[in-house]
C-alpha positions as CSV (number, residue, x, y, z in Angstrom):
1,M,10.1,10.7,-15.3
2,T,11.1,11.1,-19.0
3,A,10.2,8.9,-21.9
4,N,13.6,7.2,-21.7
5,D,13.3,6.5,-18.0
6,R,10.2,4.2,-17.9
7,H,11.9,1.2,-16.4
8,V,11.1,-0.9,-19.4
9,G,10.7,-4.6,-18.6
10,V,10.2,-4.1,-14.8
11,P,6.9,-5.6,-13.8
12,V,5.2,-3.4,-11.1
13,T,1.9,-4.1,-9.5
14,I,-0.2,-1.6,-7.5
15,V,-2.4,-3.5,-5.0
16,M,-5.4,-1.5,-4.1
17,P,-7.9,-3.0,-1.5
18,T,-11.5,-1.7,-1.8
19,Y,-14.7,-1.8,0.2
20,N,-17.5,0.5,-0.9
21,E,-15.3,2.6,-3.1
22,A,-17.5,2.7,-6.2
23,A,-17.2,6.5,-6.4
24,N,-13.4,6.4,-6.3
25,V,-12.3,3.4,-8.3
26,P,-12.9,4.9,-11.9
27,R,-10.9,8.0,-11.1
28,M,-8.1,6.0,-9.4
29,A,-7.9,3.5,-12.3
30,E,-7.6,6.4,-14.8
31,L,-4.8,8.1,-12.8
32,V,-2.8,5.0,-12.0
33,L,-3.0,3.5,-15.5
34,G,-2.1,6.9,-17.0
35,L,1.3,6.9,-15.3
36,P,4.3,6.7,-17.7
37,I,5.5,3.3,-16.4
38,D,5.9,0.4,-18.7
39,G,4.9,-2.9,-17.1
40,L,2.5,-1.3,-14.6
41,H,-0.5,-3.4,-13.5
42,L,-3.3,-2.3,-11.2
43,K,-4.8,-5.1,-9.0
44,I,-8.1,-4.2,-7.2
45,V,-8.8,-6.5,-4.2
46,D,-12.5,-6.1,-3.4
47,D,-14.1,-7.5,-0.3
48,S,-17.6,-8.1,-1.8
49,S,-18.5,-4.4,-1.6
50,P,-22.3,-4.1,-1.4
51,D,-22.1,-0.8,-3.4
52,G,-21.0,-2.6,-6.5
53,T,-17.3,-1.7,-6.4
54,G,-16.3,-5.1,-7.6
55,R,-18.6,-5.0,-10.6
56,I,-17.4,-1.5,-11.6
57,A,-13.7,-2.7,-11.2
58,E,-14.4,-5.6,-13.5
59,E,-15.9,-3.3,-16.1
60,L,-12.9,-1.0,-15.9
61,A,-10.5,-4.0,-16.2
62,E,-12.3,-5.1,-19.4
63,K,-11.9,-1.5,-20.8
64,Y,-8.2,-1.2,-20.0
65,N,-7.3,-4.7,-21.0
66,A,-8.9,-4.4,-24.4
67,D,-6.6,-4.5,-27.4
68,Q,-3.6,-5.3,-25.3
69,P,-0.9,-7.4,-27.2
70,H,-0.1,-11.0,-26.3
71,G,-2.9,-11.2,-23.7
72,R,-1.3,-8.6,-21.5
73,R,-3.5,-7.3,-18.7
74,R,-3.1,-3.8,-17.3
75,M,-5.7,-4.3,-14.6
76,S,-7.2,-7.2,-12.7
77,V,-9.7,-7.7,-9.9
78,L,-9.4,-10.2,-7.0
79,H,-12.8,-10.8,-5.4
80,R,-12.8,-11.9,-1.7
81,T,-15.9,-13.4,-0.1
82,E,-15.5,-11.9,3.3
83,K,-14.4,-8.6,4.9
84,D,-11.8,-9.7,7.4
85,G,-9.4,-6.7,7.5
86,L,-7.2,-4.5,5.4
87,G,-4.1,-6.7,6.3
88,R,-5.8,-9.9,5.0
89,A,-6.8,-8.1,1.8
90,Y,-3.2,-6.9,1.2
91,V,-1.8,-10.3,1.8
92,A,-4.1,-11.8,-0.8
93,G,-3.3,-9.1,-3.3
94,M,0.4,-9.0,-2.8
95,S,0.7,-12.8,-2.8
96,A,-1.2,-12.9,-6.1
97,A,1.1,-10.1,-7.5
98,L,4.2,-12.1,-6.6
99,A,2.8,-15.3,-8.1
100,E,2.2,-13.3,-11.4
101,G,5.8,-12.2,-11.5
102,A,5.8,-8.7,-10.1
103,E,9.3,-7.4,-9.2
104,Y,7.9,-4.5,-7.2
105,V,4.6,-4.3,-5.4
106,I,3.0,-1.0,-4.3
107,Q,0.4,-0.5,-1.6
108,M,-2.1,2.3,-2.3
109,D,-5.4,3.3,-0.9
110,A,-8.4,3.7,-3.2
111,D,-9.7,6.9,-1.6
112,G,-7.3,9.3,-3.3
113,S,-5.3,10.1,-0.2
114,H,-2.1,8.8,-1.7
115,P,-0.6,11.0,-4.5
116,V,-0.5,8.9,-7.6
117,E,2.1,11.2,-9.1
118,A,4.6,10.0,-6.5
119,V,4.7,6.4,-7.8
120,P,7.4,7.0,-10.5
121,R,9.6,8.7,-7.9
122,M,9.2,5.8,-5.5
123,L,10.0,3.3,-8.3
124,G,13.0,5.3,-9.4
125,T,14.3,5.4,-5.9
126,A,13.9,1.7,-5.4
127,V,15.6,0.8,-8.8
128,A,18.5,3.3,-8.3
129,S,19.2,2.5,-4.6
130,G,18.4,-1.2,-4.5
131,V,16.5,-0.9,-1.2
132,G,13.7,-3.3,-0.4
133,L,11.2,-0.7,0.8
134,V,10.3,2.8,-0.2
135,V,7.9,4.6,2.1
136,G,5.7,7.5,1.0
137,S,6.2,9.4,4.2
138,R,4.1,12.2,5.8
139,Y,6.7,12.7,8.6
140,V,10.0,13.4,6.8
141,E,11.1,16.8,5.7
142,G,8.8,17.9,2.8
143,G,6.0,15.6,3.8
144,S,2.6,17.0,4.9
145,L,-1.0,16.3,5.8
146,D,-4.1,17.8,4.3
147,E,-5.2,21.0,6.1
148,E,-8.7,19.4,6.5
149,W,-7.3,17.0,9.0
150,G,-8.5,18.1,12.4
151,R,-6.0,18.7,15.2
152,H,-7.2,15.5,17.0
153,R,-6.5,13.3,14.0
154,V,-3.1,14.9,13.4
155,L,-2.1,14.4,17.1
156,L,-3.4,10.8,17.0
157,S,-1.5,10.0,13.9
158,R,1.8,11.5,15.2
159,F,1.3,9.7,18.5
160,A,0.7,6.4,16.8
161,N,3.9,6.7,14.8
162,R,6.0,7.8,17.8
163,Y,4.5,5.1,20.0
164,A,5.2,2.3,17.4
165,R,8.7,3.6,16.7
166,T,9.6,3.8,20.4
167,V,8.2,0.3,21.2
168,L,9.9,-1.4,18.2
169,G,13.1,0.7,18.1
170,T,12.8,1.5,14.4
171,K,14.1,4.6,12.6
172,I,11.2,4.6,10.1
173,R,9.5,7.9,10.9
174,D,6.2,7.0,9.2
175,I,5.9,3.4,10.2
176,T,2.1,3.4,10.0
177,A,2.2,4.7,6.4
178,G,0.0,2.8,3.9
179,F,1.7,4.1,0.8
180,N,4.7,1.8,0.3
181,L,6.7,0.2,-2.5
182,W,8.2,-3.3,-1.8
183,S,10.7,-5.4,-3.8
184,A,9.6,-8.9,-4.4
185,A,12.6,-10.2,-2.6
186,T,11.7,-8.4,0.5
187,L,8.1,-9.7,0.6
188,R,9.3,-13.2,0.0
189,D,11.8,-13.0,2.9
190,V,9.1,-11.7,5.2
191,D,6.7,-14.5,4.2
192,L,3.4,-12.8,3.9
193,A,1.5,-15.9,5.1
194,T,3.1,-15.5,8.6
195,L,1.8,-12.0,9.2
196,D,-0.8,-11.8,12.1
197,S,-2.2,-8.4,11.7
198,A,-5.7,-8.1,10.2
199,G,-6.2,-4.4,10.3
200,Y,-4.2,-1.2,9.8
201,S,-1.4,-2.5,12.1
202,F,-0.4,-4.7,9.1
203,Q,1.5,-1.7,7.9
204,V,3.6,-1.6,11.1
205,E,4.2,-5.4,11.3
206,L,5.3,-5.8,7.7
207,K,7.8,-2.9,7.9
208,F,9.2,-4.2,11.2
209,K,9.7,-7.7,9.9
210,A,11.3,-6.4,6.7
211,V,13.8,-4.4,8.6
212,R,14.5,-7.3,11.0
213,A,15.1,-9.5,7.9
214,G,17.9,-7.1,6.9
215,H,16.2,-5.0,4.2
216,S,16.8,-1.3,4.1
217,A,14.1,1.4,3.9
218,V,14.0,4.8,2.3
219,E,11.4,7.4,3.0
220,I,10.4,10.0,0.5
221,P,8.1,12.9,1.3
222,I,4.4,13.0,0.2
223,R,1.4,15.1,0.8
224,F,-1.4,13.0,2.3
225,E,-4.8,14.2,1.1
226,E,-8.2,13.9,2.7
227,R,-10.6,11.5,0.9
228,T,-13.3,13.3,-1.1
229,E,-15.7,10.4,-1.5
230,G,-16.9,7.7,0.9
231,V,-16.0,7.2,4.6
232,S,-13.0,6.0,6.5
233,K,-12.9,2.3,7.5
234,M,-11.0,3.0,10.7
235,N,-12.9,1.9,13.9
236,L,-12.3,1.3,17.5
237,S,-11.3,-2.4,17.1
238,T,-8.6,-1.5,14.5
239,Q,-7.3,1.3,16.8
240,I,-7.0,-1.2,19.7
241,E,-5.2,-3.7,17.4
242,S,-2.8,-1.0,16.3
243,A,-1.9,-0.3,19.9
244,L,-1.4,-4.0,20.8
245,V,0.6,-5.2,17.8
246,P,3.8,-3.3,18.5
247,L,3.8,-4.7,22.0
248,R,3.3,-8.3,20.7
249,L,6.1,-7.8,18.1
250,R,8.5,-6.6,20.7
251,M,7.7,-9.5,23.1
252,R,8.2,-12.0,20.3
253,N,11.4,-10.4,19.3
254,R,12.8,-10.6,22.8
255,R,12.0,-14.4,22.9
256,S,13.6,-15.1,19.5
């Protein structure tokens, strides 16, 4: 992205849920807020992390908001009092971003697995094409996974995508992707408050409902990296939910 292609005046909010990501948040904030995008805002959504992530995020927000003109904030922190799932955290953060006037909302993990440098490309694609959703995809041509992923994890990820695509009849190849850019109009049409998924299956439900509402999606290739700090939040209950949600969505769609 050149200096003359900064999408001046387009408010963009990156929503980044956190739980025990104290080791990652400073680096992610520096990378995100160093992007050459005017109007970019980083919103951390912290679920009362016992490792002090929320406090660290507040200190970072104070640093990055200092000396901003007209009360502009480059970073904010939304504190939640309970840990009730990634999906609920995203709904809270995305709803707040819309209320604050964001025209585009980007989902991004705090663990460094999503390439920050792909954000300008995602935004440029959305602005140029007018689509409601841009997916940072591991499974289109040019996309890839970190070599440190074991064979079991690769097979599980590919199976989960194929399973959800088959059950829901969608053409999105990486429907489970967590690195997505949404237009405000798309999120309002979906109505975030009506989403049922609490865990990782939120990614599938939101994409499915957006496409059902008539919004187009474009996938761009990314390289998905392994986290370097902290541990994954995926557990058995979220895996079970991820398997059941596509079936529930399909059954509801048949009755509607």
